C-alpha positions in Angstrom: -141.8 -36.5 12.5 -143.7 -39.8 12.4 -144.3 -42.0 9.5 -147.5 -40.4 8.4 -147.1 -36.7 9.2 -145.3 -35.6 6.1 -148.1 -33.1 5.4 -147.5 -33.1 1.7 -148.6 -35.3 -1.2 -146.1 -38.1 -1.9 -146.2 -39.5 -5.4 -144.2 -42.5 -6.7 -144.2 -41.8 -10.5 -143.4 -45.4 -11.7 -143.9 -48.8 -10.1 -145.5 -52.1 -10.8 -147.9 -54.2 -8.7 -148.6 -57.9 -9.1 -151.1 -59.2 -6.6 -150.9 -62.7 -8.1 -147.2 -63.3 -8.0 -145.8 -60.5 -5.9 -146.6 -58.4 -2.9 -149.4 -56.6 -4.6 -151.5 -54.5 -2.2 -149.2 -55.2 0.7 -146.7 -53.0 -1.1 -149.3 -50.3 -1.3 -149.9 -50.6 2.4 -146.1 -50.2 3.1 -146.1 -47.1 0.9 -149.1 -45.6 2.7 -147.7 -46.5 6.1 -144.5 -44.5 5.5 -146.5 -41.5 4.3 -147.1 -42.2 0.6 -150.3 -40.8 -0.9 -150.3 -41.2 -4.7 -149.1 -43.8 -7.2 -148.7 -44.2 -10.9 -148.9 -47.9 -11.5 -147.4 -49.2 -14.8 -148.5 -52.5 -16.3 -145.9 -55.2 -16.1 -144.5 -56.5 -19.3 -147.1 -58.8 -21.0 -144.9 -61.9 -20.8 -144.4 -61.4 -17.1 -148.1 -61.9 -16.7 -148.1 -65.1 -18.8 -149.5 -63.4 -22.0 -147.6 -64.1 -25.2 -149.2 -61.6 -27.6 -150.2 -62.4 -31.2 -152.5 -59.5 -31.8 -153.1 -56.0 -30.4 -156.2 -57.3 -28.6 -154.1 -59.7 -26.6 -152.8 -56.8 -24.6 -156.3 -56.1 -23.2 -155.9 -58.8 -20.5 -152.7 -57.1 -19.3 -154.3 -53.7 -19.2 -157.5 -54.9 -17.5 -155.5 -56.6 -14.8 -153.6 -53.4 -14.2 -156.7 -51.3 -14.1 -158.4 -53.6 -11.6 -155.3 -53.7 -9.4 -155.1 -49.9 -9.4 -158.7 -49.6 -8.4 -157.9 -51.8 -5.3 -154.8 -49.7 -4.6 -156.8 -46.5 -4.9 -159.1 -47.7 -2.1 -156.1 -48.0 0.2 -154.5 -44.6 -0.3 -155.3 -41.2 1.2 -154.7 -39.8 -2.3 -155.1 -41.6 -5.6 -153.6 -44.3 -7.8 -153.7 -44.1 -11.6 -152.8 -46.6 -14.3 -150.1 -46.0 -16.9 -150.6 -48.5 -19.8 -148.4 -49.5 -22.7 -146.0 -51.8 -24.3 -142.6 -52.6 -22.9 -139.8 -51.9 -25.4 -138.1 -55.2 -24.6 -141.0 -57.0 -26.2 -139.5 -56.4 -29.6 -136.6 -58.7 -28.8 -138.9 -61.4 -27.4 -141.0 -61.2 -30.6 -138.0 -61.4 -32.9 -136.8 -64.4 -30.9 -140.2 -66.0 -31.4 -139.8 -65.6 -35.2 -141.4 -62.3 -35.9 -139.7 -60.0 -38.4 -138.8 -56.6 -36.9 -141.5 -54.9 -39.0 -144.1 -57.5 -37.8 -143.0 -56.9 -34.2 -143.3 -53.1 -34.8 -146.8 -53.4 -36.1 -147.9 -55.7 -33.2 -146.5 -53.3 -30.6 -148.1 -50.3 -32.3 -151.4 -52.2 -32.2 -150.9 -52.7 -28.5 -150.4 -49.0 -28.0 -153.6 -48.3 -29.9 -155.4 -50.5 -27.3 -153.7 -48.7 -24.5 -154.8 -45.4 -26.0 -158.4 -46.6 -25.9 -158.1 -46.9 -22.1 -156.8 -43.4 -21.9 -159.6 -42.0 -24.0 -162.2 -43.8 -21.9 -160.7 -42.3 -18.8 -159.5 -45.7 -17.4 -155.8 -44.8 -17.7 -153.9 -41.6 -17.1 -150.9 -42.0 -19.5 -149.1 -44.2 -22.0 -145.9 -46.2 -21.7 -143.4 -47.0 -24.5 -139.7 -46.6 -25.3 -136.8 -48.3 -27.0 -134.3 -51.0 -25.9 -131.7 -50.0 -23.4 -129.4 -52.7 -24.7 -127.6 -53.3 -28.0 -129.8 -54.4 -30.9 -129.3 -54.6 -34.7 -130.3 -51.7 -36.9 -133.6 -53.3 -38.1 -134.7 -53.8 -34.5 -133.6 -50.3 -33.5 -135.5 -48.7 -36.4 -138.6 -50.8 -35.6 -138.3 -49.7 -31.9 -138.1 -46.0 -32.8 -141.1 -46.4 -35.0 -143.0 -47.8 -32.1 -141.8 -45.0 -29.8 -142.9 -42.4 -32.4 -146.3 -44.1 -32.6 -146.7 -43.8 -28.8 -146.0 -40.0 -29.1 -148.6 -39.8 -31.8 -151.1 -41.5 -29.5 -150.1 -39.3 -26.6 -150.8 -36.2 -28.8 -154.1 -37.7 -30.0 -155.2 -38.4 -26.4 -153.6 -35.3 -24.9 -151.8 -37.4 -22.3 -148.3 -37.9 -21.1 -146.0 -40.7 -22.3 -143.6 -42.5 -20.0 -140.5 -43.9 -21.7 -138.2 -46.7 -20.9 -135.0 -46.0 -22.9 -131.2 -46.3 -22.8 -129.4 -44.4 -20.1 -128.7 -40.9 -21.4 -128.5 -37.3 -20.3 -129.6 -36.1 -23.7 -132.8 -37.3 -25.3 -133.6 -34.1 -27.2 -134.2 -36.3 -30.3 -137.2 -37.8 -28.7 -138.4 -34.5 -27.3 -138.2 -33.1 -30.9 -140.3 -36.0 -32.2 -142.9 -35.3 -29.5 -143.0 -31.5 -30.3 -143.4 -32.3 -34.1 -146.5 -34.3 -33.2 -148.0 -31.6 -31.0 -147.0 -33.3 -27.7 -145.1 -30.9 -25.4 -141.7 -32.2 -24.5 -142.5 -31.8 -20.8 -145.3 -34.4 -21.2 -142.7 -37.0 -22.2 -141.3 -38.6 -19.1 -138.0 -40.5 -18.9 -138.5 -43.3 -16.5 -135.4 -44.4 -14.5 -133.7 -41.1 -15.0 -130.7 -39.6 -13.4 -130.6 -36.0 -12.1 -129.5 -34.4 -15.4 -131.6 -34.8 -18.6 -132.0 -32.7 -21.7 -135.3 -33.1 -23.5 -138.0 -35.0 -21.6 -139.0 -34.7 -18.0 -136.9 -36.8 -15.7 -138.5 -39.3 -13.3 -135.5 -39.6 -11.0 -134.6 -42.8 -9.3 -134.4 -42.2 -5.6 -130.7 -42.3 -5.0 -129.9 -39.6 -2.4 -127.0 -38.2 -4.4 -129.2 -37.9 -7.5 -132.1 -36.3 -5.5 -129.8 -33.8 -3.9 -128.4 -32.8 -7.3 -131.8 -32.3 -9.0 -133.2 -30.6 -5.9 -130.4 -28.0 -6.0 -130.8 -27.5 -9.7 -134.2 -25.9 -9.3 -135.4 -27.9 -12.3 -138.8 -29.8 -12.4 -138.6 -33.5 -11.8 -140.5 -36.5 -10.5 -139.5 -39.3 -8.1 -139.8 -43.0 -8.6 -138.8 -46.5 -7.4 -139.5 -48.7 -10.4 -140.6 -51.3 -7.9 -141.0 -54.4 -10.0 -143.0 -56.6 -7.5 -141.2 -59.7 -8.5 -140.3 -62.2 -5.7 -137.6 -63.7 -7.9 -135.9 -60.3 -8.1 -136.2 -58.8 -4.5 -133.2 -56.5 -4.8 -133.6 -55.5 -8.5 -134.7 -52.0 -7.8 -136.1 -49.9 -4.9 -138.8 -50.9 -2.6 -142.2 -49.2 -2.2 -141.2 -47.4 1.0 -138.4 -45.6 -0.7 -140.2 -42.5 -2.1 -141.8 -41.5 1.2 -138.5 -42.1 3.0 -136.7 -39.9 0.5 -139.3 -37.2 0.8 -138.8 -37.2 4.6 -135.0 -36.9 4.0 -135.4 -34.1 1.5 -137.5 -32.2 4.0 -135.0 -32.8 6.8 -132.3 -31.4 4.5 -134.3 -28.3 3.8 -135.4 -29.0 0.2 -139.0 -28.1 0.8 -139.3 -26.4 -2.6 -138.0 -29.5 -4.4 -140.5 -31.7 -2.7 -143.3 -29.3 -3.8 -141.9 -29.4 -7.3 -141.7 -33.1 -7.5 -145.0 -34.0 -5.9 -147.3 -31.1 -6.7 -146.1 -28.8 -9.5 -144.6 -31.3 -11.8 -147.4 -33.9 -11.6 -149.9 -31.1 -12.4 -147.8 -29.9 -15.4 -147.1 -33.4 -16.8 -150.2 -35.3 -16.1 -152.8 -32.6 -15.3 -153.4 -34.1 -11.9 -153.9 -32.2 -8.7 -152.2 -34.2 -5.9 -153.2 -31.7 -3.2 -156.9 -31.6 -4.2 -157.2 -35.4 -4.5 -155.5 -35.8 -1.2 -157.8 -33.4 0.7 -160.9 -34.8 -1.1 -160.1 -38.3 0.0 -159.6 -37.4 3.7 -162.7 -35.2 4.2 
């Protein structure tokens, strides 16, 4: 089996690209060279791109850069690349440190999500991104963060799109799944980014550790695969590189987990995001 003969769509469900400061499109070329076909590219946190937000409209620069980068990535892939846009939950702490009250930070982050939802409604983005801090915060910040998260679920329901979440490590996020269902957003369209192999509530986007992939493959449950590649030269070993998903797909196939590969790269993307990775792959190679 050579690098490009996987004969299946290969989707990385969550990574970042930064052509200005990081590897950018070279990372996409590495992904493609190893057999990768499809990407969901999430905007980097606003402050990582030098944008200190004061209003919701300040997020537009971040989103526009991501959309432009994804268009360039799309040209390089045998399948497709799609933007996922939103507000990183860690922004709440940055805003509070800058002097915002928690409720002011909440309102600004919700305004940013409203702008991201415009991109989804216009067809320029596939899904939204939100969450809550994965570290200890005080009650006021936690309450503000959950209000932002619920607002993202509202917007996901309004736009009929998936919502990716950055949250604390957990095997049980049925509370968030319940909030989504209350708003008319099916729980399977809420995606826990950086998930382990076991998760109650949202859909797990599993980090590509072999032991985790083996466990979720053998479970028979739906799942997605991701690297969370951050494309930051100052953090080269922070997470997994862009070659990892195709390499892990190859390993899963060698181990006999063909059904799991189909679930993660065809069935689950269709169910969560309403995308057809097989049709977009064949259409791009005709």
